[in-house]
C-alpha positions in Angstrom: 22.7 -75.4 -125.8 25.7 -73.0 -126.1 29.3 -74.2 -126.6 30.6 -71.5 -124.2 29.2 -69.1 -121.7 31.1 -65.9 -120.8 30.1 -64.6 -117.4 31.0 -60.9 -116.9 31.2 -59.2 -113.6 32.2 -55.8 -112.4 31.1 -52.9 -110.3 28.9 -50.1 -111.6 30.5 -48.0 -114.3 33.4 -50.4 -114.7 32.6 -50.9 -118.4 30.8 -54.3 -118.5 28.1 -53.1 -120.9 30.7 -51.2 -123.0 32.9 -54.3 -123.4 30.1 -56.8 -124.0 28.5 -54.5 -126.6 31.8 -54.4 -128.5 32.3 -58.1 -128.1 28.8 -58.7 -129.4 29.6 -56.6 -132.5 32.7 -58.7 -133.2 30.9 -62.0 -132.7 27.8 -60.9 -134.7 25.3 -63.7 -135.0 27.4 -66.3 -133.2 26.4 -64.9 -129.7 23.5 -64.1 -127.5 23.7 -61.5 -124.7 21.8 -62.4 -121.6 21.1 -60.2 -118.6 20.3 -61.6 -115.2 18.8 -58.2 -114.4 16.3 -58.4 -117.3 13.7 -60.5 -115.4 14.1 -58.4 -112.3 13.5 -55.2 -114.2 10.7 -56.7 -116.2 8.9 -57.8 -113.1 9.5 -54.4 -111.4 8.2 -52.5 -114.5 5.0 -54.5 -114.5 4.5 -54.4 -110.8 5.0 -50.7 -110.4 3.8 -49.6 -113.9 7.3 -48.3 -114.9 9.0 -47.8 -118.2 11.0 -51.0 -118.8 13.3 -49.5 -121.5 14.3 -46.8 -119.0 15.0 -49.4 -116.3 17.1 -51.4 -118.8 19.1 -48.4 -119.8 21.8 -46.5 -118.0 19.7 -43.6 -116.6 18.9 -41.7 -113.5 15.4 -43.2 -113.8 16.8 -46.7 -113.1 18.8 -45.3 -110.1 15.6 -44.2 -108.4 14.4 -47.8 -108.2 17.7 -49.7 -107.9 17.7 -50.3 -104.2 14.1 -51.5 -104.2 14.9 -53.8 -107.1 17.9 -55.2 -105.3 16.0 -55.8 -102.1 13.2 -57.6 -103.9 15.6 -59.7 -106.0 17.5 -60.7 -102.8 14.3 -61.9 -101.3 13.6 -64.0 -104.4 17.1 -65.4 -104.3 16.7 -66.5 -100.7 13.9 -68.8 -101.9 15.7 -69.9 -105.1 19.2 -68.7 -105.7 19.1 -69.6 -109.4 15.7 -68.1 -110.1 16.9 -65.1 -112.2 19.6 -67.1 -113.9 17.1 -69.7 -115.0 14.7 -67.1 -116.3 17.4 -65.2 -118.2 18.4 -68.5 -120.0 15.0 -69.9 -120.7 14.4 -67.8 -123.9 18.0 -67.5 -125.0 18.6 -68.1 -128.7 20.4 -71.2 -129.9 23.8 -69.6 -130.4 27.2 -71.1 -129.8 28.3 -68.2 -127.4 26.3 -66.8 -124.6 27.5 -63.6 -123.0 26.0 -63.0 -119.5 26.8 -59.3 -119.0 25.8 -58.8 -115.3 26.9 -61.5 -112.9 26.8 -60.0 -109.4 26.8 -62.8 -106.9 28.7 -66.0 -106.1 25.3 -67.8 -106.4 25.0 -66.7 -110.0 28.4 -68.2 -110.8 27.6 -71.3 -108.9 24.3 -71.8 -110.7 25.9 -71.5 -114.2 28.8 -73.8 -113.2 26.3 -76.3 -111.7 24.1 -76.2 -114.8 26.7 -75.8 -117.6 30.0 -77.0 -116.0 33.1 -76.5 -118.2 31.2 -74.4 -120.7 31.5 -71.4 -118.3 34.3 -68.8 -118.3 34.3 -66.0 -115.7 35.6 -62.5 -116.5 36.0 -59.7 -114.0 36.0 -56.1 -115.3 37.8 -53.7 -112.9 38.3 -49.9 -113.0 39.6 -47.6 -110.4 37.2 -45.3 -108.6 38.4 -42.2 -110.4 37.6 -43.7 -113.8 34.2 -44.9 -112.6 33.4 -41.4 -111.3 34.4 -39.9 -114.6 31.9 -42.3 -116.2 29.1 -41.1 -113.9 29.5 -43.3 -110.8 28.2 -41.8 -107.6 28.4 -43.8 -104.4 24.9 -44.8 -103.1 24.7 -46.2 -99.6 22.8 -49.6 -99.6 23.8 -50.2 -103.2 27.5 -49.8 -103.6 28.3 -51.3 -100.2 25.7 -54.1 -100.6 26.0 -57.7 -102.0 24.9 -56.7 -105.5 28.1 -54.6 -105.8 30.5 -56.3 -103.3 29.4 -60.0 -103.4 32.2 -60.9 -105.7 35.0 -58.7 -104.3 36.7 -61.7 -102.6 36.0 -64.1 -105.4 39.4 -65.2 -106.8 38.7 -67.9 -109.4 38.3 -65.6 -112.5 39.4 -67.0 -115.8 40.3 -63.5 -116.9 40.5 -60.1 -115.2 40.5 -57.0 -117.4 41.6 -53.6 -116.0 39.3 -51.2 -117.7 40.8 -48.1 -115.9 41.3 -45.2 -118.3 44.7 -45.6 -120.0 45.4 -49.1 -118.8 44.5 -51.4 -121.6 43.3 -50.5 -125.1 39.9 -51.9 -126.1 41.4 -54.1 -128.8 43.7 -55.7 -126.2 40.8 -56.3 -123.9 38.7 -57.9 -126.6 41.6 -60.0 -127.8 42.1 -61.4 -124.3 38.4 -62.3 -124.2 38.4 -63.9 -127.6 41.4 -66.1 -126.5 38.9 -67.7 -124.1 36.9 -68.8 -127.2 39.9 -70.5 -128.8 38.4 -74.0 -128.7 35.3 -72.9 -130.8 
């Protein structure tokens, strides 16, 4: 069991993967990165005979299937809100720090807090729309106005909020504020 679980959330192109990749490099073998979307994309790749690596990446290929994957995963969550969280955790390595890089719903946070209690820390990555557009964001109806992108917009109980807008905070400052959450380790 981990000693701490960092739950990262943010809209598309806010910089979640960028930050969690840099954090993973700093923490080296002390951490495991988990993705709630991994089991969703794995299922979708098998079901539709798609390229899993392309679905896991940051490509136009994934965007073609995003809405269908969201709709299917929402149906699954209706039956069992913790389904994808549980699958993402079941094969996680025995490392002291887990980084969950793609929390998107209140039910995801609820599941982790219910299962792991005080071990969880929530981190929201924000970036203004101009920055996100510069990074390749294009608004897609049904995706960017849906629960997978907006479900945590009114959530206020973040342990840390990082403004990843271009020019706001240097990467080192952002990582330092995240590492401060690990002070008890």
